[in-house]
C-alpha positions as CSV (number, residue, x, y, z in Angstrom):
1,M,114.4,80.5,95.7
2,R,113.3,77.3,97.5
3,I,109.8,75.8,97.1
4,L,108.2,72.9,99.0
5,L,105.6,70.8,97.2
6,V,103.6,68.4,99.4
7,D,101.2,65.7,98.0
8,D,100.7,62.0,98.5
9,E,100.2,61.4,94.7
10,P,103.5,60.9,92.9
11,M,102.1,61.9,89.5
12,V,100.9,65.2,90.9
13,L,104.2,66.0,92.5
14,R,106.1,65.2,89.3
15,A,103.8,67.4,87.2
16,L,104.1,70.4,89.6
17,Y,107.8,69.9,89.8
18,R,108.3,69.9,86.0
19,T,106.0,72.8,85.5
20,I,107.8,75.1,87.9
21,L,111.3,74.2,86.7
22,S,110.2,74.7,83.1
23,R,109.8,78.4,83.9
24,W,112.3,78.9,86.7
25,P,115.1,76.4,86.2
26,T,117.3,78.0,88.9
27,W,114.7,77.5,91.6
28,E,115.2,74.7,94.1
29,V,112.0,72.6,94.2
30,I,111.8,70.0,97.0
31,T,109.0,67.5,97.2
32,A,107.4,65.7,100.1
33,S,105.1,62.7,99.7
34,S,103.5,62.9,103.1
35,G,102.6,65.4,105.8
36,E,105.1,63.8,108.1
37,Q,108.0,64.4,105.7
38,A,106.9,68.0,105.1
39,V,106.6,68.8,108.8
40,E,110.1,67.4,109.3
41,L,111.5,69.4,106.4
42,L,109.9,72.6,107.7
43,S,111.5,72.2,111.1
44,H,115.0,72.8,109.7
45,T,115.0,73.8,106.0
46,P,113.9,77.4,105.0
47,F,111.4,77.8,102.2
48,H,110.0,80.8,100.4
49,L,106.7,79.1,99.4
50,V,104.9,75.9,100.5
51,M,102.2,74.3,98.4
52,T,100.4,71.4,100.0
53,D,97.5,69.1,99.4
54,M,94.9,68.9,102.1
55,Q,93.6,65.3,102.0
56,M,96.5,63.1,102.9
57,P,96.7,60.0,105.1
58,G,98.4,60.6,108.5
59,L,99.4,64.2,108.9
60,D,97.2,66.1,106.5
61,G,97.5,69.6,104.9
62,T,96.2,71.3,108.1
63,A,99.2,70.0,110.0
64,V,101.6,71.1,107.2
65,L,100.1,74.6,107.3
66,K,100.3,74.9,111.1
67,A,103.9,73.7,111.0
68,C,104.8,76.2,108.3
69,L,103.2,79.1,110.2
70,H,105.0,78.0,113.4
71,H,108.5,77.4,111.9
72,Q,108.5,79.7,108.9
73,P,105.9,82.5,109.2
74,D,107.6,84.3,106.3
75,A,106.8,81.6,103.8
76,I,103.9,81.9,101.5
77,R,101.4,79.2,102.2
78,M,99.2,77.8,99.4
79,V,96.8,74.9,99.2
80,L,96.3,72.8,96.1
81,S,93.7,70.2,96.8
82,G,90.8,68.4,95.2
83,H,87.7,67.3,97.1
84,T,88.3,69.1,100.4
85,P,85.2,69.5,102.7
86,L,84.2,73.1,103.0
87,Q,84.3,72.9,106.8
88,R,88.0,72.1,106.5
89,I,88.6,75.1,104.3
90,L,86.8,77.4,106.8
91,E,88.7,75.8,109.7
92,T,92.1,76.5,108.1
93,E,91.2,79.9,106.5
94,G,93.7,81.8,108.6
95,W,96.6,79.4,107.9
96,Y,96.7,79.6,104.1
97,H,97.1,82.6,101.8
98,R,95.5,81.0,98.7
99,F,93.4,78.0,98.1
100,L,93.7,76.4,94.6
101,T,91.8,73.4,93.3
102,K,93.0,70.3,91.4
103,P,93.4,69.8,88.5
104,I,95.3,73.0,87.8
105,E,96.4,74.0,84.3
106,P,100.2,74.4,84.0
107,Q,99.8,77.9,82.6
108,R,97.5,79.0,85.4
109,Q,99.9,77.6,87.9
110,L,102.8,79.5,86.4
111,A,100.7,82.7,86.2
112,I,99.8,82.5,89.9
113,L,103.4,82.0,90.9
114,A,104.7,84.8,88.7
115,N,102.1,87.1,90.2
116,L,103.7,86.5,93.7
117,N,107.0,88.1,92.5
118,L,109.1,85.7,94.5
119,D,112.3,86.8,92.7
120,D,111.8,90.5,93.6
121,L,114.5,90.9,96.3
122,D,114.0,94.7,96.7
123,V,114.4,95.4,100.4
124,E,111.1,97.3,100.7
125,N,109.3,94.4,99.0
126,L,110.9,91.9,101.3
127,L,110.0,93.9,104.4
128,T,106.4,94.2,103.1
129,R,106.1,90.6,102.3
130,H,107.4,89.6,105.7
131,L,104.6,91.7,107.4
132,V,101.8,90.1,105.4
133,T,102.8,86.5,105.2
134,S,103.1,86.1,109.0
135,L,99.5,87.5,109.5
136,E,96.8,85.0,110.1
137,R,93.7,87.3,110.0
138,I,92.5,90.8,110.4
139,P,90.7,91.3,113.8
140,S,87.0,92.2,114.0
141,L,85.3,94.5,116.5
142,P,83.5,92.3,119.1
143,K,80.3,94.3,118.7
144,H,80.1,93.4,115.0
145,V,80.8,89.7,115.6
146,A,78.1,89.7,118.3
147,A,75.6,91.4,115.9
148,L,76.3,88.9,113.2
149,R,76.0,86.0,115.6
150,A,72.6,87.3,116.8
151,L,71.4,87.5,113.2
152,L,72.5,83.9,112.5
153,D,70.7,82.7,115.6
154,Q,67.4,83.9,114.3
155,P,65.0,81.3,112.9
156,D,65.1,82.9,109.4
157,P,68.4,84.8,109.2
158,D,68.3,87.9,107.0
159,L,71.2,87.8,104.5
160,G,70.7,91.5,103.7
161,A,71.0,92.5,107.4
162,M,74.1,90.3,107.7
163,G,75.7,92.0,104.7
164,Q,75.1,95.4,106.4
165,V,77.0,94.1,109.5
166,V,79.9,92.7,107.4
167,G,80.0,96.1,105.6
168,Q,80.9,97.7,108.9
169,D,83.8,95.5,109.8
170,I,87.2,95.3,108.1
171,G,88.1,91.9,109.5
172,L,84.9,90.2,108.5
173,A,84.8,91.8,105.1
174,M,88.4,90.8,104.3
175,T,87.8,87.2,105.3
176,I,84.6,86.8,103.4
177,L,86.0,88.4,100.2
178,K,89.1,86.1,100.5
179,L,86.9,83.0,100.7
180,V,84.4,83.8,97.9
181,N,87.3,84.8,95.6
182,S,89.3,81.7,96.3
183,A,89.5,79.0,93.5
184,Y,87.4,76.6,95.6
185,L,84.4,78.9,95.8
186,A,85.0,81.3,92.9
187,A,81.9,82.1,90.9
188,G,83.8,82.5,87.6
189,R,84.4,86.2,88.1
190,P,85.7,88.4,90.9
191,I,83.1,89.2,93.6
192,T,83.6,92.8,94.8
193,D,80.1,93.5,96.3
194,L,80.0,92.6,100.0
195,Q,76.2,91.9,99.9
196,Q,76.8,89.5,97.0
197,A,79.7,87.9,98.9
198,V,77.6,87.2,102.0
199,A,74.7,85.8,99.9
200,F,77.2,83.6,97.9
201,L,78.7,82.2,101.1
202,G,75.3,81.4,102.6
203,V,73.9,81.1,106.1
204,S,75.4,77.7,107.1
205,N,78.9,78.7,105.9
206,L,78.7,82.0,107.6
207,R,77.7,80.3,110.8
208,E,80.7,77.9,110.5
209,L,83.1,80.7,109.6
210,L,82.0,82.8,112.6
211,E,82.4,79.8,114.9
212,Q,86.0,79.2,113.7
213,R,86.8,82.9,113.7
214,G,85.5,83.2,117.2
215,Q,87.8,80.5,118.5
216,R,90.9,82.2,117.1
217,M,89.9,85.8,117.0
218,A,92.8,88.2,117.5
219,P,92.2,90.2,120.7
220,T,91.7,93.9,120.0
221,E,93.9,94.6,123.1
222,A,96.9,93.4,121.1
223,L,96.7,96.4,118.8
224,A,99.2,99.2,119.1
225,A,98.7,101.5,122.0
226,G,97.5,104.8,120.7
227,L,95.6,103.4,117.7
228,D,91.9,104.2,117.9
229,L,90.5,100.9,116.5
230,E,86.9,102.2,116.6
231,G,88.2,105.3,114.8
232,V,89.9,103.2,112.1
233,W,86.7,101.2,111.5
234,A,84.4,104.3,111.5
235,H,86.7,106.3,109.2
236,S,86.9,103.3,106.8
237,Q,83.1,103.0,106.8
238,E,82.7,106.7,106.1
239,V,85.2,106.6,103.3
240,A,83.4,103.6,101.8
241,Q,80.0,105.2,102.0
242,R,81.1,108.6,100.6
243,A,83.1,107.1,97.7
244,S,80.3,104.7,96.8
245,T,77.8,107.6,96.7
246,W,80.1,109.7,94.5
247,V,80.8,106.8,92.1
248,L,77.1,106.0,91.8
249,A,76.2,109.6,91.1
250,A,78.9,110.0,88.5
251,T,78.2,106.7,86.6
252,G,74.8,105.3,87.6
253,D,76.6,102.0,87.9
254,A,75.4,100.2,91.1
255,A,78.0,97.4,90.7
256,L,80.9,99.9,90.5
257,A,79.5,101.8,93.5
258,A,79.4,98.5,95.5
259,E,83.0,97.8,94.5
260,A,83.9,101.4,95.7
261,Y,82.3,100.6,99.0
262,S,84.2,97.4,99.5
263,V,87.6,98.8,98.7
264,G,86.8,101.9,100.6
265,L,86.2,99.8,103.7
266,L,89.5,98.0,103.2
267,H,91.6,101.0,102.2
268,D,93.4,101.3,105.5
269,V,93.8,97.6,106.2
270,G,97.6,98.1,106.1
271,V,97.4,100.3,109.2
272,V,95.8,97.3,111.0
273,V,98.4,94.9,109.7
274,L,101.2,97.2,111.1
275,A,99.4,97.7,114.4
276,T,98.9,93.9,115.0
277,S,102.5,93.0,114.4
278,P,104.0,92.0,117.8
279,V,107.5,93.2,116.8
280,L,107.0,96.6,115.2
281,H,106.1,98.7,118.2
282,Y,103.8,100.6,115.9
283,G,102.4,102.6,118.9
284,E,105.7,104.4,119.1
285,I,105.4,105.4,115.4
286,L,101.9,106.7,116.1
287,Q,103.1,108.8,119.0
288,M,105.9,110.3,116.8
289,I,103.3,111.2,114.1
290,V,101.2,113.0,116.6
291,R,104.2,114.6,118.4
292,E,106.2,115.7,115.3
293,G,103.4,116.4,112.9
294,E,105.2,114.5,110.1
295,S,103.1,112.7,107.5
296,M,102.1,109.2,108.3
297,L,103.7,107.6,105.3
298,S,107.0,109.5,105.8
299,Q,107.2,108.3,109.4
300,E,106.4,104.7,108.5
301,R,109.0,104.6,105.7
302,K,111.6,106.2,108.0
303,V,111.1,103.7,110.8
304,L,109.9,100.6,109.0
305,G,111.2,100.8,105.5
306,T,107.7,100.5,104.1
307,D,104.3,102.0,104.6
308,H,100.7,101.0,105.2
309,C,99.6,101.6,101.6
310,R,102.2,99.1,100.3
311,V,101.4,96.7,103.1
312,G,97.7,96.8,102.5
313,A,98.0,96.3,98.8
314,A,100.4,93.4,99.3
315,L,98.0,91.7,101.6
316,L,95.1,92.1,99.2
317,S,97.2,90.6,96.4
318,L,98.5,87.7,98.5
319,W,94.9,86.8,99.5
320,A,93.9,86.9,95.8
321,L,91.3,89.7,96.2
322,P,90.4,91.4,93.0
323,E,93.4,93.1,91.4
324,T,91.7,96.5,91.2
325,F,91.6,96.6,95.0
326,G,95.3,96.6,95.5
327,A,95.9,99.4,93.0
328,V,93.4,101.6,94.8
329,V,94.8,100.9,98.3
330,R,98.3,101.6,97.2
331,A,97.3,105.0,95.7
332,H,95.0,106.3,98.4
333,H,97.5,108.8,99.7
334,C,98.8,109.9,96.3
335,E,98.0,113.5,95.5
336,H,99.0,113.2,91.8
337,L,95.9,112.8,89.6
338,E,97.7,110.5,87.2
339,A,98.2,108.0,89.9
340,H,94.5,107.3,90.0
341,S,93.7,105.2,86.9
342,S,90.1,104.6,87.8
343,L,87.2,106.6,89.1
344,V,87.0,104.4,92.2
345,S,90.6,105.1,93.0
346,L,90.0,108.9,92.8
347,A,86.9,108.6,94.9
348,I,88.6,106.7,97.7
349,Y,91.5,109.2,97.7
350,A,89.1,112.2,97.8
351,A,86.9,110.6,100.5
352,H,89.9,109.6,102.6
353,F,91.3,113.2,102.6
354,C,88.0,115.0,103.2
355,P,88.2,117.4,106.2
356,G,85.8,117.2,109.1
357,R,86.8,114.3,111.3
358,A,88.3,115.3,114.6
359,Q,91.1,113.4,116.2
360,P,90.3,111.8,119.6
361,P,92.6,112.9,122.4
362,N,95.8,110.9,122.5
363,L,94.5,108.6,119.9
364,F,95.3,108.3,116.2
365,F,93.9,106.8,113.0
366,D,94.7,107.4,109.4
367,G,92.6,110.3,108.2
368,A,92.2,111.9,111.6
369,R,94.7,114.7,111.1
370,L,94.7,115.0,107.3
371,A,92.5,118.2,107.1
372,S,95.7,120.2,107.9
373,N,97.8,118.6,105.2
374,S,98.5,119.9,101.8
375,V,95.5,118.5,99.9
376,P,93.3,120.0,97.2
377,F,90.5,121.0,99.6
378,T,89.5,124.2,101.3
379,Q,87.2,124.7,104.3
380,T,85.1,127.1,102.3
381,L,83.5,124.5,100.0
382,S,81.1,121.7,100.8
383,L,82.3,118.1,100.5
384,E,80.3,117.7,97.3
385,A,81.9,120.8,95.8
386,H,85.3,119.5,96.7
387,W,84.5,116.2,94.9
388,E,83.0,117.9,91.8
389,R,86.1,120.1,91.4
390,L,88.5,117.2,91.8
391,L,86.5,115.0,89.4
392,A,86.6,117.7,86.8
393,Q,90.3,118.1,87.2
394,W,90.8,114.3,86.9
395,Q,88.6,114.1,83.8
396,Q,90.6,116.9,82.1
397,A,93.9,115.2,83.0
398,Q,92.6,111.9,81.6
399,P,90.2,112.8,78.7
400,G,90.2,109.2,77.4
401,S,89.6,107.6,80.8
402,T,86.5,105.5,81.6
403,P,85.2,104.7,85.1
């Protein structure tokens, strides 16, 4: 395992170096005292993780991140910086996976690195990691970006209305949750409510974020042929709304319902990651699914060696979104009740597999064909009755569970 640490402060480099080797003495830790030195190293020496300061004379952290993404897209990119202007953070959002602030306690640094599971050399984990580290951002639908921009252009922008727009778009929601849960902006606890996240970021920061995102927005045409992007977004929003409604009715907990909405909106983000990869030819996999009738996960695992549930969960973890999100995303295809350790997880699974959504001709999105699969639903019951029955089964299987 080879790590690159970049900082113009020798004492910081020594402290980081000692801390890492105290836990992983077999790792190779290389230090660079300038952006120029780091960029030169990145051009010829492979690294598994790069941790860089932002504010350095000469080539700064932005240049290091761009060089890392260009030369070594598989490397995990982390920022450890002190007084970085917020505008710089928003400008570089797509180039780093995590933003940490100085000073950092050694135990926290070790915990963050341990959570990355860099020593896990399982082939499926390596494939999954490769897919998420090379990704800069999740695309947004142009109509949602235009709607948000129109709201921001008003004399007195309505944060509530902006939260509603963000709640319709996977790309905007992912980016905003990543930012508000970063160490730089963290409110002391995970933010899982999209309305709260939008309010926390504020109008000026949203305006700057949209400007930066618009300049580097991934074109929707780059997505795999055969993937109905509008269908993915619509399906995800329906799952979010349905799961949120069920969780609120079962618990009366508005905060938990808001969390269910957020993770419901993001539950199929792994599909988008696979579809945006320029090397996977995911469109061919979609055609095989439609043609052969095999399950989506089985076909993905057969061809790719991983699946969109694992990929989505890995991305959420890498971007430091709340831990509960990853567990739900990873389990949203799992039919075994014991796989769902929370009410939110069960609600997302049930909402995802609800029958009733038709598949557009020659197009595919996760959830479009699932009504014919072997799931605990029948066409003779209403959706509410389906949910009540499944909830009762889950509660019986986990009598000591709490929402």
